[in-house]
N, C-alpha and C positions, 0 to 999 in steps of 0.2 A: 485067213483066206484072202489076204490082199485088200481087206475092207478097212477104211479109215474114217474117223469122224473129227470134226472141228472141236477143239478144246472149248470149255465153257466160258472163256473170256471172249470179248468182242474181237473177232479175228477175220472178219470178212475181207479186209484189205489184204491180209496175208494170203488168204485163199485165192483171191483174184490174181495177186502177183504171181503165185505159183502156177496158176492156170495159164498165165501168159509166159511162163518160162523164166520168171525173174526170181532170184534167191535173195532174201533179206538176211541180215546178220542174225536177228532173233525172230523166230517163227512160233506163234502161239498155236501150234498143232501138235497133238500127242497121239500115240497109238493107244487105243482102248484095249482093255483086257479081253473084252468080247463085245458083241453087238449091243448088249443090254447094260453093261457096267462100265461107267466112265472112270477115269483115273481121278482119285480123290485129290482135291486141291487143299493142301494143309498150310496153315499159317500159325505163327506163335501167338498164344493167347495173351492179350494185354490186360492191364488192370481195369480198363474200361469194360472189356468183355466180361471180366469176372463180376464187376458191379452190376452189369446188365443182367447177368445170370441170376442175381439175387432178387430181381423184380422190384416191385414197389416197396415191399417190406424191407428189402436190403437198403434202399435209399433212405427209408425212415430211420433205420438203425444207424446209418452213417451220419445223418443229420443230428441225431441225438448225441453221437460221439463228438461231433464238432462243437455242439452246444456245451457238452460237458467239459471239454478242454478249455473253451472260452471262460466258463465259470470258474474253473480251476485257476486260470491266469488272473482273473479278477480277485479271487480269494487270496492268492499269493500277495498281490499288491496291498490288499486290505490288512493282511497279517504283518507285512513289512512296516506299514504305517503304525499299526497298533503296538508293535513291540519295539519300535525305534526309540533310541535314546534312553531306555530305562536304566542302563548302567551309568550313563553319563549324568542323568538327573540325580540318581541316588548318590553318586560320588560328590556332586556339588552340594547337596543337602547335608551329607555326612561331614564334609569339610567345614561347612558353616557351623554346624552344631558343635563339632569337636573344638573349633576355634573360639567358641563362646559367643557366636553371632547367629544363634538359631532363629532369632526374629527376622533375619535378613534372608532366610532360606526361600520363603515363598516368592519374594521379589526377584531372587536370582534365577528362578526356574519359570517365571511367568510367561516367557516367550516360547517355551517348548510346546509342541503340539502332539496329538496322538492319545490313544487310550491310556497308556502307562502314565503319561504326563498328567492327564486329567485326574487319575486316581491319586497320584502322589500330591497334587495340588489340593485336592479335597481333603486329604489327610492333614496337610500342613495348616489348612484353614481352621481345622477343628482340633489341633494338636494340644490345646490347653484344657480340653474337656477330659472327663474321667475315661479310664482305659476301656471299659466295656462299651461306652458310647462311641469311642473312636473306632473300635473293631467293627461295630455295626455299620458305621459310615463307610469303612473300607470295603466291607462285603457288599453293601448296597451299591457303591460305585462300580465295583467289579461286575455285579449283576447287570447294571445299566449298560456296561460295555459289551456284554455277551452278545447282544443282537448284531453288533458290527463285527465282532471277532468270529462268530459262528455263521455269518451270513453265507448262504449258498452251500454250506457244508452238507446238510441233510439232503438237499436237492440233488447234489452230485451223486451221493450214495444211492438215491432212488433211481437215478438214471443208470447207474451201474447194475442195479437189480433188474430193471426193466429190459435192458438190452438183450440178455440171454433169453428172456421170456419171449421177446419179439422174434428172436432167432428160432426158438422152438415153434412159434406160430408159423413162421415161414416154412419150417420143415414139414409141418402138418399140411399146410396148403399145397406145398410142392408135391407131396406124396399123393394127396387127393387128386391133383391134376394128372399125375402119372397114371393112377388107376383108372381115371376117366378115359385117358387115351387108350389104355390097354383094353378097356371095355368096348371102345368104339372100333379100334383098328387092329387089336391083337398085338402080339409081340414080334411080328415079322421084321419090322424096321426099327432098330435101336435108336435111330436119330429122332423118332417121334417121342421117345421117352426122355431124351436128354434135357429138354427144357424144364420139366417138373423136377427131375433129379437134381439138376443144377441149382434150382431155387432152394430145394430142401437142404443141400449141403452148404451153399454159399451163405445163406442167412444164418445158419448155425455158426459158421466161421466168423461172420461179421459181428454177431452178438457177443461172442467170446473176445474178439479183438477189441471191441469197445469196452466191455465190462471189466476186463482184467486191469488195464491201466487206470481206469476211473476209480475202481475199488481200491487199488494200491495207493494211488496219489491222494485220493479222498481221505483215506485213513491216516496217511502220513501228515496231511495238513490238519486233520483233527487233533492229532498228537501235538503238533506245533502250536495250535491254538490253545490247547490245555496248558502247555509249558508257558505260554505268554501270560495266561491268567495266574498261574502259580507264581511266576516271577513278579507280577504286579503285587500280589498279596504279600510275598516275602519281602519285597522292597519297602512297602508301606509299613509293615509291622516292624521291620528293622529300624526304620526312622522313628517310629513310636517308642521302641525300646531305648534308642539312643537319647531321645529327648527326656525320657523318664530318668535315665541314668545321670544325665548332666543337670537335671533340675531337682534331683533328690536331696 
């Protein structure tokens, strides 16, 4: 019926300019559908908007995910150090033994560092003792290295288990908030319900997004750690067998 309203952006300058008969290139004035309903202003939802929809629990889940990835990175560095040079050290020792210079093996590898180097050097220091005693020493040293090789492994898997539970907690709290709004205001305006529903869905999504990579990478690194321990044991026992063969 020829009735117009100013758009919900600050547009008083445009309105005054039009009242004075001036026309700007861009005007923040739109025709409403009716006197009571304004035109909806829509914008693309950003990642920040999604995270805000998850509320406090969503940020907690995200923080746990960042912590988990940091621990995984530290764990990778520790495993690289633990398993480094094991083949090189074994090759040096085997070469010394096969060339009849087994007594020089320990001196040849004394500068190597890492868990594997420590296990092999402990084996060489006790190489002249009986077989059962040497095997006990090998296993004891591998057990001593377990704390560094397995460091943060269980904690990462705990974070992977906790993340979806926090997501479920966010879902429950979001639905409670939604039903509280329905109780107070009814279901006439869907916008009133969007906050609680958003928290319910976003926290579940974030919990799964954090849990899946942590669980996958955590188990892969656990397998890597076990391979390092198996490699240390295999190398140490191979050296023992080689010493026995050449000293028989």
